[in-house]
N, C-alpha and C positions, 0 to 999 in steps of 0.2 A: 377970749381965752377959755372961759368956761365952756363955750360951745364945742370947741375942739376936744376938750377933755371928756365931754359927754359922748362925742362921736367915736373917739378912738376905742374905748372899750366895746362899743357896739360892733365896730368893724372887726375887732379881734375875736369877738364871740362868733360872728358870722363865719370868719375864716376857720375857727376851730370846729364849728358845726360842719362846714364843708369838708374839712379834712377827715372828721369822724365818719361822715357819710361815705366818702371815698374809700376809707378803710373798710367799712362795713360792706360796701358794694364789692370791693376786691375780695374780701373773705367769702362773701356769698358766691361770687364767680368762681373762686378757687374751690369752694365746697362742691359746686355743681360740676366742675371739671373732674374733681376726684370721685364723683359719683359714677362716672362712665365705667361700665363693666369691663372686665378683662376680655381680650379677644384671643380665644384659644383655638380658633378654627384651623390654624396652621400646625398645631401640635401633632407630631407623628406618634402613633400608638402601635406598639408591636404586640399583637394579640397572640394567644396560645392556640386556640382552636382545638383543645384536647378534650378529654372526657372527665367529668367529675366522678369521684368515688361516692357511691351510695351504698349504705349498709343494707337497707330494705329488710331489716330483721326485727321489726317491732314485736312480732310474736315471741321471739326469743327473749327480748328484754322483759316483756310482761310475764313470761314463764319464770324467768330468774327471780323476779320480785315476788311472785307467788310462792316459789320454792323457799325463799328466805322467810316469808311470813309463816309458812307451814313449819319450817325448821325451828322457829322461835317457840312454837307451840309443842314441838316434839320432846319427848323425855330425853335427858342427857345420854342415857345408855343407847337408845335407838338412833339418836343423831350421830353419836360417835361411831356406831356400827356402819352407818351409811357413808360417813366421811372416810373411814378406814378402807372401805371397799373401793371408793373412787380414788383414793390415794394409791392404792395398789395398781389399779388400772392405769393411772397417770404415770407412775414410776415405770411400769412395764413398757408403756408406749415410748417413753423417752429412751429407755435402754435399747429397745429395738431400733429406734431412729439412729442412735449413736453407733450401732453395729453395722449399719447398712449405708446405702447411698440413695438419697431421695431428692427429687425435684421439689422446689418450694410449692409447686402447684399440686403435688400429690394429695389426694383426698384424705390420706391418713392424717395430715396436718389439721385439716378442717375438723376431723373427728376428735383429735386431741384438744383442739381449741374448745369444742363443745363440752368435753369432759372438764376442762379448766373452768369454763363458765359455771357448770353445775357445782363444781367444788366451791367456787366463789360464793354462790348462793347459800351453801350450807356453812361454810367457815365464817361468813359474816355473822352468823348466829352462834359461833363457837370460837371465841377469841383465843383459846389455848392453842389453836392450830394455825394461827396467823404466821408465826415464825417459820414453820415448815412451808407454808404456802408461798411466802416471799422467797425463800431459798429455792424452792422448785421453779418458781417463775424466773429467777435469775439464771439458773442452770439451763432452762428451756430456751430463753431468749438468746443466751450466748451461743447455743447450738444453732438457732435459727439464723443468727448473723453469720455463722460459719457457712451454713448452707447457701446463704445469699451470694457468696463469692462466685458461685458457679452459674448464677442466673443471667438471663439475657436482659441487659439494662434497658432495652427499648421495648420489651414485651409488656404490654399493659396488663395482661392476665397475671403474669408473674409479679409485677409491681403491686397489683391489687392484693395478691395473696400475701406478700411480704408485709404490706401495710396492715392488712386485716389481723395478722398474727401479732405483730409488735405493738400496734396501737390498741388492738382489742384486749390483749392480755394486760397491758398497763391499766386500761380503763377498769377491768375487772378487779385488779389488785386495789385500785384506789377506792372502789366501792366498798371493798372489805375494810380498808383502813378507815373510811369515814364512819363505819358502824362500830369501830373499835375505840378503845380508850387511848386518846392521842398521847396522854402522858407516858404511856408504856411503850411508845413506838419511837425509835431513834430516827431523827430526820435523815441522817447519813446512811446510805445503803451501798455497800461494796457489791458490785455485780460480778466482776471477775478480775483475777490477777492477770495483768498484761504487761510484760516487762518493758522497761524503758531505761536507757542509760543516761538520759539527759537530767540536769539538775531538778530537784523537786522541792515542794513546800506544802503547807497545809492550808486549805480553804474550807471553812465550815466543817472542820474535822475530817476532811477527805484529802488524801495525798494526791497532788497533781504534779505533773512534770512539764518542763519547758517544751512548748510545742503542742501541748494538749489544747483541745477546743472545748470551751464551756458554753453550752447552749442553755439559755435561761428564759424565764418568763417574768416580766416585770408586772407591776401592779397598775400601770396606767391603762386607760381605755384603748389607746392605740395599740397596746401590746396584745390585747384580745383580738383586735382586727387582724394583726399580722399573723398570729398563731392560728386563727380559724379561717383566714381568707383565701387560702389556695385550694387547689383541687383535692388535696389530701389534708383535711383539717388536722391540726396538731396541738401540742401543748407548749410550744416554745416560740419566743418572739425576738430573741437576741443571741448574738454569737460574740464571744470574746476569745482572744488568743493569749495564752499565758506565755510570758517570757521571763526567764531567770538569768540574770547576768552572771556569767561564769567567774568573773573577777570579784565582784562584790557580794555575790550570792543573794542579791536583792530581787524579789519577784515583782513583776508588773503585769497588768492586764492591758492589752491593746484592743480598743473598741471604737466603733463609730457611733457617735451620739447625734441625734437629730439637732440638739441645741448647739453643738460646737464642732461637729465633724469628728475626724479621727483623733483620738486622745489616748494618752498613756496614764493609767491609774495605778495606784498602789493597791495592795490586797485589802487594806483597811477601807479605802474608798469604794472598792468593789463590793465589800460586804455591807457597807452602809447604804449603798444604793438598793432600794427595795427589790427583793427577790422572792417570788412565790415558790420557785423550784429551779434547779439546774441539773444538767447532766454532763458528765465528763466523757469526752470522746478522744480516742488516741489512735494515731496511725498504726496500722497492723505491722508488727515487726517482721512478718514473713513476706511482705511485699518486695518485689525485685529491687525497687529503689532503696528500700530500707536495708536490704542485704548488702548493697554496695556501700551504704553510708548510714550507720545506725544513729549518727548525730544529725540526720536530715531535719527532724523537727526543730532542733535547736537553731539550725541555719535559717530555717523558714521564719522562726520567731525573731531571730536577730535582724534579719532583713526588714521585717515589718516594723520592728522597733526603731531601727535607723531611719527608715522612710518617714515614720511619724515624727521623729525628732528633727528631721532636716527640712521639712516643708509643711505648710498648712494644707490639709486635705479636707475640703468641704464635704458635708454629708450629701450623698447622692440620692435625691428624692426620686429620680427617674428609675432607679434600680437597674442600671445598666452595668452588669459585671464585666463587660468587655472594654470599658473605658475607665482607667484607673486614675484619671485626673480628679475625680470625686469618688467616694466610696460609701456604701452602706455597710451595715454590720457584717453581713455574710461575706461581702467582698474582701474585707480585711483578711479573713481566713483563706479564701480561695486564691487571692492574689499572692499571698506569702508562699503558699504551697505550689502554685502554678509556676512561680519563678524558680522553684526547685524541682521541677519535673513531675509534680503530682497534681492531677486534675481532680479536685474534689467535686462533690455534687454530681456523681455519675448518674444519679436519678435527678435530672434537671427539673426544676420546679415549673409548674404551669398554673396559670390563673385563667379560667375559661368562663366562669359565670358572669353574665352580662352585668348584673347588678353590682357585683363585687368590683369588676373592672371599672365601672362608672364611678363608684365611690373612691377607689384608690386613685383614679385619675384626677379626682377633685383635689387630692393632696399632692399631686405632682408626679405620680407614677406613670411612666410611659412604656415600660417593658414588662410584659406579663409572661414571658418565658425567661425565668430568672433563677435566683437562688434563695429560697426561703429557709429560715432557721430550722423549722421543724423537720424539713426533708433531709437534713444532714444526717439524721439518725439512721436513715435507710441506705446510706452509702456503704457498700460492702468493704471499702478500704479502711473503715474505721471500726474499732472495737468499742463497745460500751463498757467503760471501766467502773463507773459509779454514778449514783444518782442521789440527789438531796431534795427533800420536800419538807417544807415547814408544815407540820400537822395542823397547826392552828389556822393556817391560811389556805390549806388545800380545799376546804369547802368553799371559800371565797373564790378560788380559782375556778371551781366548777360553776358557780353562779355567774361569774364574769363570762365564761365561755357560753353558757346557755343563753344569756342575754344577747351576746354577739351573734350566735347562731340564729336566733329569732330575728334580729335586725337585718342580717344578711338575707334571710328569706324575704323580708319586706323589700330589700333592695332589688331582689330578683323579680318582684311584682311591679317594679317601676317607681318605688319610693325614692326620691332624691334627697340630697342633703342641701337644705337651703341655708340662708344666712340673712342677717339684718342688713339690708342694703343701705340704710341710713347711717350705719356705723362704718361703712367702707371708707369714707374720707378720713375718719379718725384712725382707722387701722392703717391706712396708707401713710399717715404722718408718723405713726409708731414704727412702721416698717422703715421709713426714711431715717429715723433716729437709730434704729437697729442696724441699718446699713452703715451709718457713721461709726457706731461702736465696733462693727465687724472690721472696718478698716484699721482700727487700732488694736485688733486682735482680741476683742472682748465679745462674748455672746450677747445677742440682742434679745429683746422681748419676743420678737418674731424671728424664728431661726433663719440663718443664711440659706437661701435657696427656696424658701417658702414664701409665697405671695401673700399679700394682705387678704385677698379673697379666700385663699386656702386656710389662713389662720382663723377667719370668721366661720368658715364651714367646719373647721375643727371644733370650735366652741359649740356649734349646733350638734355635731356628732357626739361630743362628750356628754352634753345635756341629755341626748336621746338615750345613750347607754346607761347613764346614771338613773334616769327615770325608769327604764325597763328593769334594771338591776334592783332598784329599791322595791318595786312592786313584786318582783320575783322572790326577793328575800322575805317579804311579808307573807306571801302565799306559802313559801316553804316553811316558815315558822308555824303557820296554821296547820300545815300538814304534819309537822312533828308533834304538835299538841294532840292532834286527832289520832295519829297512828303509832306514836311512840318510837319512831325511827326516822332518820334523815332521808329525805326523798332521793332516790337514785337519779342519775343524770337525765334519763329520759323523762322523768317527771319534772325536773327543773326546766327542761326545754319546753314542755307543755305550759308551765307557768309563765315562762318568758314569752311564748307566743301569744298567750292571753294578754300579757302586759303590753306587748308591742302593737296591739290593735289600735292603740290611741294615735298612732302615727299614720 
């Protein structure tokens, strides 16, 4: 009897050990299976094959910085005299433009832009003139948008000229703002009065109407990639469509989020979501479609609101605006208006840089002829109504962009986004759990439509950007201590390029 009592525990222990070994072997086998890389060989990529915009004006930027340094040393009387002289020239040029008919490629615009750049260098050293400078800028860019209505949408020369003026002038204004006292500058900036009969509300102190498009820039690393990654680098990474219910008068924002797809947010939720800047764009009231129905923007917003409420619309990582089963942020706007007879993004977006294409493809993008948020500004059908910048984070926005520009240059030299291969099985388990949560209508840790591999590459990408941004910030801080002013954007890019050499 004792013998059997001794043997039974031994047999039980052996069985337990065998079971444990089998479980360990099964887990090891499962881990090895989950280590197998994704097979993306069959993925179709729609490339752009277009031309990137290059400024090639380094000498102009250096001259502007030197003019600013000299202006700081100039007596107030002499500086004011120089500014007043250039102001007179600038106002006269704008008056002449407004009295005639000019093509966007007319060399007079390039001359006016150079005058504007020269003024920026001087006014950055004379804060009392900032208010006039911003007012002139808003009047000038409203006129440029009006001229753009007549341009050939497929002409690269005209598109380059329009981009150079609108983007270049904004960049000059922001260099002035960054040298000024942020506390004295209102974040909200009315660009022009453009009438609308649809319901309205206030967002960040700016009046917006139902059907308006809000293009914004978030604070995440991927936001910098989206805003800087196309052939015409910009300042915006997201698009939201404003809808105001005519019965309840409650305003909503309809947007596509990577984490949860198309969603309807309240104004409070929109304002809580981190914004570095946003711009209000409104369909022009003189368009033929608007002449037939002034409530067209309301109809477009209502349609998209109803669509978002009636079905789950996953985020479209492929960025295919021709397929509305899934939608990315730009597509929310274009789909709503396309269904009402207006085709937005007449300047279709292109992404042609090999390095950028490879990086975006790592995150699931397959279409590089698409609709990028920043390019919506150049659509002649839309008027720029207002703009909002947080003065405290504008400098951060510039550092983010400089770091991204430097990293994208690295991408074009062949640098790829790697990932920790040993973490792939764990990421795939997390992806499985996220998939289960998605079934029950909840967002997962890894977004719906994003693979485990892409999620790991995103971690690497974020770490790269943070590292470059941190070093760039340190170099910029040293620059401020040595020179007594914030480094302009071209200096930040140099610092970021220096920081990016580690990759």
